[in-house]
TISELUM-590143 format. One record per residue (C-alpha): residue number from 1; x negated, y negated, z. Coordinates in nm, 3 decimals. Layout:
N
R  num        x        y        z
R  NUM        X        Y        Z
...
! end
This chain:
240
R  num        x        y        z
R    1   -3.260   -5.866   -2.330
R    2   -3.507   -5.668   -2.581
R    3   -3.372   -5.362   -2.700
R    4   -3.707   -5.184   -2.605
R    5   -3.658   -5.300   -2.272
R    6   -3.324   -5.095   -2.262
R    7   -3.464   -4.809   -2.409
R    8   -3.764   -4.759   -2.198
R    9   -3.529   -4.829   -1.866
R   10   -3.308   -4.552   -2.016
R   11   -3.578   -4.294   -2.073
R   12   -3.728   -4.389   -1.698
R   13   -3.403   -4.402   -1.561
R   14   -3.259   -4.047   -1.694
R   15   -3.581   -3.854   -1.588
R   16   -3.582   -4.008   -1.237
R   17   -3.187   -3.934   -1.157
R   18   -3.221   -3.581   -1.301
R   19   -3.468   -3.501   -1.006
R   20   -3.291   -3.734   -0.770
R   21   -2.944   -3.533   -0.846
R   22   -2.759   -3.884   -0.926
R   23   -2.809   -4.236   -1.057
R   24   -2.789   -4.252   -1.417
R   25   -2.536   -4.512   -1.400
R   26   -2.589   -4.667   -1.111
R   27   -2.930   -4.799   -1.263
R   28   -2.810   -4.854   -1.630
R   29   -2.527   -5.065   -1.554
R   30   -2.660   -5.354   -1.418
R   31   -2.934   -5.348   -1.696
R   32   -2.679   -5.336   -1.978
R   33   -2.463   -5.626   -1.810
R   34   -2.775   -5.835   -1.845
R   35   -2.732   -5.755   -2.209
R   36   -2.336   -5.746   -2.242
R   37   -2.053   -5.827   -2.092
R   38   -1.973   -5.668   -1.760
R   39   -1.666   -5.456   -1.927
R   40   -1.840   -5.381   -2.222
R   41   -2.149   -5.259   -2.014
R   42   -1.947   -4.986   -1.813
R   43   -1.815   -4.861   -2.151
R   44   -2.161   -4.840   -2.288
R   45   -2.325   -4.684   -1.992
R   46   -2.032   -4.443   -1.977
R   47   -2.082   -4.335   -2.304
R   48   -2.459   -4.246   -2.222
R   49   -2.345   -4.101   -1.882
R   50   -2.129   -3.864   -2.096
R   51   -2.350   -3.706   -2.338
R   52   -2.664   -3.692   -2.084
R   53   -2.440   -3.495   -1.823
R   54   -2.312   -3.271   -2.128
R   55   -2.659   -3.196   -2.165
R   56   -2.742   -3.156   -1.831
R   57   -2.460   -2.912   -1.756
R   58   -2.612   -2.690   -2.077
R   59   -2.932   -2.696   -1.882
R   60   -2.768   -2.592   -1.550
R   61   -2.462   -2.492   -1.628
R   62   -2.594   -2.111   -1.456
R   63   -2.578   -2.279   -1.122
R   64   -2.229   -2.425   -1.102
R   65   -2.035   -2.360   -0.810
R   66   -1.639   -2.378   -0.901
R   67   -1.521   -2.355   -0.560
R   68   -1.620   -2.711   -0.513
R   69   -1.510   -2.809   -0.852
R   70   -1.164   -2.707   -0.784
R   71   -1.166   -2.858   -0.426
R   72   -1.350   -3.184   -0.490
R   73   -1.328   -3.250   -0.872
R   74   -0.924   -3.249   -0.937
R   75   -0.869   -3.579   -0.765
R   76   -1.171   -3.712   -0.899
R   77   -1.021   -3.735   -1.237
R   78   -0.659   -3.876   -1.099
R   79   -0.903   -4.139   -0.931
R   80   -1.094   -4.201   -1.249
R   81   -0.783   -4.289   -1.436
R   82   -0.660   -4.509   -1.152
R   83   -1.001   -4.661   -1.189
R   84   -1.011   -4.754   -1.513
R   85   -0.669   -4.858   -1.535
R   86   -0.776   -5.134   -1.288
R   87   -1.070   -5.191   -1.473
R   88   -0.907   -5.316   -1.761
R   89   -0.731   -5.596   -1.567
R   90   -1.019   -5.776   -1.379
R   91   -1.234   -6.065   -1.551
R   92   -1.582   -5.988   -1.587
R   93   -1.756   -6.261   -1.295
R   94   -1.510   -6.078   -0.982
R   95   -1.622   -5.718   -1.126
R   96   -1.978   -5.862   -1.141
R   97   -1.939   -5.957   -0.765
R   98   -1.782   -5.645   -0.670
R   99   -2.014   -5.432   -0.877
R  100   -2.306   -5.615   -0.679
R  101   -2.151   -5.526   -0.334
R  102   -2.120   -5.172   -0.414
R  103   -2.473   -5.153   -0.580
R  104   -2.598   -5.312   -0.208
R  105   -2.383   -5.050   -0.037
R  106   -2.480   -4.744   -0.213
R  107   -2.860   -4.853   -0.204
R  108   -2.870   -4.945    0.155
R  109   -2.681   -4.624    0.205
R  110   -2.965   -4.415    0.047
R  111   -3.236   -4.596    0.218
R  112   -3.094   -4.498    0.556
R  113   -3.324   -4.217    0.726
R  114   -3.168   -3.905    0.770
R  115   -3.118   -3.931    1.145
R  116   -2.847   -4.216    1.091
R  117   -2.707   -4.054    0.818
R  118   -2.388   -3.865    0.849
R  119   -2.224   -3.661    0.646
R  120   -1.823   -3.592    0.631
R  121   -1.566   -3.334    0.760
R  122   -1.490   -3.077    0.464
R  123   -1.127   -3.145    0.547
R  124   -1.145   -3.476    0.381
R  125   -1.354   -3.387    0.092
R  126   -1.065   -3.413   -0.146
R  127   -1.050   -3.778   -0.029
R  128   -1.384   -3.813   -0.124
R  129   -1.308   -3.675   -0.457
R  130   -1.030   -3.956   -0.504
R  131   -1.267   -4.242   -0.390
R  132   -1.545   -4.122   -0.589
R  133   -1.311   -4.136   -0.918
R  134   -1.155   -4.444   -0.837
R  135   -1.512   -4.598   -0.810
R  136   -1.643   -4.430   -1.126
R  137   -1.368   -4.549   -1.342
R  138   -1.357   -4.869   -1.195
R  139   -1.730   -5.019   -1.205
R  140   -1.914   -4.661   -1.313
R  141   -2.102   -4.572   -1.002
R  142   -1.965   -4.277   -0.825
R  143   -2.273   -4.073   -0.782
R  144   -2.349   -4.143   -0.433
R  145   -2.012   -4.122   -0.281
R  146   -1.974   -3.758   -0.482
R  147   -2.289   -3.668   -0.321
R  148   -2.225   -3.754    0.026
R  149   -1.967   -3.515    0.010
R  150   -2.150   -3.275   -0.211
R  151   -2.410   -3.264    0.063
R  152   -2.181   -3.063    0.324
R  153   -2.245   -2.775    0.121
R  154   -2.552   -2.528    0.165
R  155   -2.612   -2.505   -0.181
R  156   -2.961   -2.479   -0.397
R  157   -3.105   -2.808   -0.564
R  158   -2.975   -2.694   -0.892
R  159   -2.652   -2.581   -0.790
R  160   -2.584   -2.969   -0.650
R  161   -2.698   -3.076   -0.988
R  162   -2.488   -2.862   -1.192
R  163   -2.189   -2.912   -0.965
R  164   -2.225   -3.267   -0.956
R  165   -2.275   -3.284   -1.357
R  166   -1.947   -3.103   -1.430
R  167   -1.756   -3.314   -1.180
R  168   -1.912   -3.625   -1.325
R  169   -1.823   -3.519   -1.669
R  170   -1.469   -3.457   -1.618
R  171   -1.442   -3.822   -1.505
R  172   -1.620   -3.971   -1.789
R  173   -1.407   -3.794   -2.000
R  174   -1.131   -3.949   -1.824
R  175   -1.244   -4.336   -1.804
R  176   -1.373   -4.335   -2.143
R  177   -1.086   -4.315   -2.350
R  178   -0.919   -4.608   -2.120
R  179   -1.213   -4.837   -2.199
R  180   -1.219   -4.772   -2.569
R  181   -0.875   -4.894   -2.601
R  182   -0.967   -5.236   -2.472
R  183   -1.343   -5.289   -2.594
R  184   -1.302   -5.133   -2.959
R  185   -1.419   -5.377   -3.161
R  186   -1.691   -5.470   -2.973
R  187   -1.850   -5.084   -2.982
R  188   -1.822   -5.059   -3.323
R  189   -2.055   -5.305   -3.370
R  190   -2.324   -5.152   -3.149
R  191   -2.243   -4.827   -3.171
R  192   -2.535   -4.711   -3.330
R  193   -2.768   -4.826   -3.092
R  194   -2.585   -4.612   -2.820
R  195   -2.653   -4.344   -3.050
R  196   -3.042   -4.409   -2.994
R  197   -2.978   -4.455   -2.654
R  198   -2.797   -4.108   -2.568
R  199   -3.108   -3.966   -2.740
R  200   -3.354   -4.125   -2.585
R  201   -3.152   -4.025   -2.236
R  202   -3.142   -3.647   -2.348
R  203   -3.535   -3.698   -2.383
R  204   -3.577   -3.831   -2.034
R  205   -3.356   -3.552   -1.863
R  206   -3.556   -3.276   -2.035
R  207   -3.864   -3.411   -1.929
R  208   -3.734   -3.443   -1.563
R  209   -3.605   -3.107   -1.588
R  210   -3.968   -2.996   -1.651
R  211   -4.096   -3.167   -1.334
R  212   -3.761   -3.064   -1.134
R  213   -3.982   -2.781   -0.929
R  214   -4.257   -2.985   -0.881
R  215   -4.187   -3.301   -0.741
R  216   -3.967   -3.366   -0.439
R  217   -3.677   -3.586   -0.525
R  218   -3.708   -3.829   -0.194
R  219   -3.973   -4.014   -0.369
R  220   -3.756   -4.113   -0.651
R  221   -3.468   -4.161   -0.449
R  222   -3.609   -4.426   -0.245
R  223   -3.722   -4.633   -0.553
R  224   -3.373   -4.588   -0.698
R  225   -3.219   -4.721   -0.390
R  226   -3.440   -5.039   -0.380
R  227   -3.405   -5.084   -0.726
R  228   -3.038   -5.100   -0.664
R  229   -3.011   -5.293   -0.389
R  230   -3.225   -5.563   -0.549
R  231   -2.990   -5.574   -0.838
R  232   -2.670   -5.569   -0.642
R  233   -2.795   -5.869   -0.446
R  234   -2.862   -6.056   -0.763
R  235   -2.501   -6.002   -0.888
R  236   -2.349   -6.062   -0.558
R  237   -2.519   -6.384   -0.519
R  238   -2.434   -6.496   -0.880
R  239   -2.844   -6.492   -0.941
R  240   -2.739   -6.315   -1.263
! end
């Protein structure tokens, strides 16, 4: 895949997912997996995800709800460690198939109408923190599960983004060092490209922030979900 395709998708994904509240890793992971081994793709996306989330935190830091972070975020870190350790023992093809199943589930869940959606009881949101962390550590796509739990809380859009961002930062900071221990040699050869991808993602996030109050996130979420389902089916059926 040409580098410029990755750059364009990264910019658009960071813009759209700022408006949608989550999904950067969900979009970029299958794209990067077309150019790299799945495990390396997950590492590279995690790095882009971390710096992009750090930038989002700077932009929305005043809106973080730390009571939710304490209740939900702590077990996310433990889950991320478990998932990252499991990821190092899995082979690329089984991981790609599993990733496809996860992506289909996430995408279909987002496409369901509100009348068919459901929320989790708050008393089990700590379980959601653990599961989202495990999924984030394993395949780098934990945003939808985390969001499903955070939707139980009546917070503003800005608070939702800010709180989800700081939890994602915790997970990224936990899983990236583990990934680096197994992918260090490969990462060293392409690290300059990742620096450029990170800058492009930050630019997309900045544009997305300016558009946040002018566009509804609903249409963007549907587009993201449709893309996730298509890519997930392709991975699951071994078409890619």
